[in-house]
Structure formats: C-alpha cells, structure tokens
C-alpha positions in Angstrom: 25.5 -45.0 -33.5 21.2 -45.9 -33.2 22.5 -47.4 -29.3 24.4 -44.1 -28.3 21.6 -41.8 -29.4 18.9 -43.9 -27.7 21.1 -43.7 -24.5 21.9 -39.9 -25.0 18.7 -39.0 -25.5 17.3 -41.0 -22.2 20.2 -39.6 -20.7 18.9 -36.3 -21.4 15.6 -37.2 -20.7 16.0 -38.3 -17.0 18.4 -35.2 -16.1 15.8 -32.4 -17.0 12.9 -34.8 -15.0 15.4 -34.4 -11.8 16.5 -30.6 -12.5 12.8 -29.8 -12.6 12.4 -30.9 -9.3 14.7 -28.1 -8.0 12.7 -25.2 -7.1 13.2 -22.0 -5.2 10.7 -21.3 -2.7 10.8 -17.4 -0.9 9.2 -16.8 2.5 8.9 -13.8 4.6 9.4 -13.1 7.8 6.5 -10.6 7.0 4.9 -9.4 4.2 3.4 -6.1 5.8 5.7 -3.3 7.1 4.3 -0.8 9.4 5.6 2.8 9.9 3.3 3.7 12.5 2.9 7.3 12.6 6.9 9.1 11.7 7.5 12.7 11.5 8.3 14.2 8.4 11.7 13.9 7.3 12.1 10.8 9.9 14.6 7.9 8.7 12.4 6.1 5.7 14.6 2.8 4.9 12.9 -0.4 6.2 13.7 -4.3 5.2 11.4 -6.8 4.3 13.8 -10.0 5.0 13.6 -13.2 3.9 14.4 -17.4 3.3 15.1 -19.2 0.7 13.4 -22.4 1.8 13.8 -24.5 -1.6 15.9 -26.7 -3.1 17.5 -24.4 -6.1 19.2 -20.9 -6.2 16.9 -18.2 -5.8 17.1 -15.2 -8.1 15.3 -11.9 -7.7 14.8 -10.3 -11.1 12.7 -7.4 -10.7 11.2 -5.2 -7.6 9.1 -2.1 -8.7 7.0 0.0 -6.3 3.5 1.2 -7.0 4.9 4.9 -6.7 7.9 6.9 -7.2 8.1 7.6 -3.6 8.7 4.0 -2.7 12.4 2.8 -3.7 13.1 -0.8 -3.6 16.1 -2.3 -3.3 16.9 -6.2 -4.2 19.8 -8.4 -3.2 21.9 -8.4 -6.7 23.2 -11.7 -6.3 21.4 -15.7 -5.9 20.7 -16.2 -2.5 21.5 -19.9 -2.2 19.4 -22.6 -0.7 18.3 -22.0 3.4 20.2 -18.4 3.1 18.4 -15.4 4.2 17.9 -11.8 1.7 16.9 -8.5 2.6 14.3 -6.3 0.2 15.7 -2.8 1.3 12.5 -0.2 0.8 12.9 3.6 0.9 10.2 5.8 1.7 10.0 9.6 1.2 8.8 10.7 4.0 9.0 14.2 3.1 5.3 13.4 1.3 2.9 14.3 4.8 0.1 11.8 3.8 -0.9 8.4 4.9 1.6 5.8 3.4 -0.4 2.8 1.7 1.9 1.6 -1.0 2.6 -2.2 -2.5 6.2 -3.5 -3.7 6.1 -6.5 -6.3 8.7 -8.9 -5.7 9.8 -11.2 -9.3 11.7 -14.0 -9.0 12.2 -17.5 -10.5 10.8 -18.5 -7.1 7.8 -21.5 -6.8 5.6 -18.3 -6.6 6.7 -16.0 -9.2 5.2 -13.1 -8.0 4.9 -11.3 -4.3 3.3 -8.3 -3.6 4.5 -6.6 -0.3 3.0 -4.0 1.8 3.6 -0.7 3.6 1.7 1.2 5.5 1.4 3.8 8.0 1.4 8.0 8.2 3.6 10.8 8.2 2.8 13.6 10.2 4.3 17.0 10.5 4.8 18.3 14.1 5.1 21.7 13.4 1.7 22.1 12.1 -1.4 21.1 14.2 -5.1 19.9 13.1 -8.0 22.7 13.5 -9.1 20.1 16.8 -5.9 19.8 18.5 -5.7 24.0 18.4 -9.2 24.5 19.4 -8.9 22.0 22.2 -5.6 23.6 23.3 -6.8 26.7 23.5 -10.2 25.5 25.0 -8.1 23.9 28.1 -6.0 26.7 28.3 -8.9 29.0 29.5 
C-alpha cells in the first residue's frame, strides 16, 4: 500500500510538471487600428485578428473598453493552438470627436493582459470649421 501511494504521488507530480509546460500564446496581427478620418454615422466596426501560437487552448475570459462608446466582442469558444481568432470592436461614430480608446483583453495566455488601441477622428461633413468657411469665401471673391 505504501509503494502504491508513493507511485501515485510521483505520477501526479510528473503529470503536473508536464501540464505546466503547455501554455497558450496570443499574437495579434496588429495591436492598433487606425480609423483615419471617417464621417459621422459611418460603419464603426473593426476587427483585431490574432493567432494562438502556443501549445494549449487559448481562452479569452474578458474584453473591456475604456469607454462606453466602444463595444468589444470576444470569441466565445477556446482558440486551439495554431488557430486564428477575432475580437470585434464597434465604435459609436455618431460622436464627432477624435478617437483614442483602449481595449483590454484578458486571457489564460502567457501574457494574460494585452491592451489594444483604436484611433482616428469622426467628422461631420455638414458642419464646416470657421477656417474652412473663411478660406472658401476668400477664394470665391
């Protein structure tokens, strides 16, 4: 009985050591999406593409935005080693302003927290700036 317990303990210990060797790794194609200059009401959906370059399933546990105007959507299923995944981000383009937002991705990867960024500017083409109006009226004269 004593030998059985010793063998069982050694077996469990070696299994634990082997299980720790396998780890998920998340590698993004790009960690920044530049919307550029877009018009008010334009399509605000963009996608961050990534690959699990590790040797264990990648589980994205949470994706949150720094602002309520940006809504991220995480994959629901684990991403197996070598497979690709996407995190969809939808920005509210009815807000006319510069875009500078962070999206925090939390997972079981070797680097458990990754910060993604979106940037750009939403403009309202129906409203011209004071400079545009004055330079246009000068050119017309």
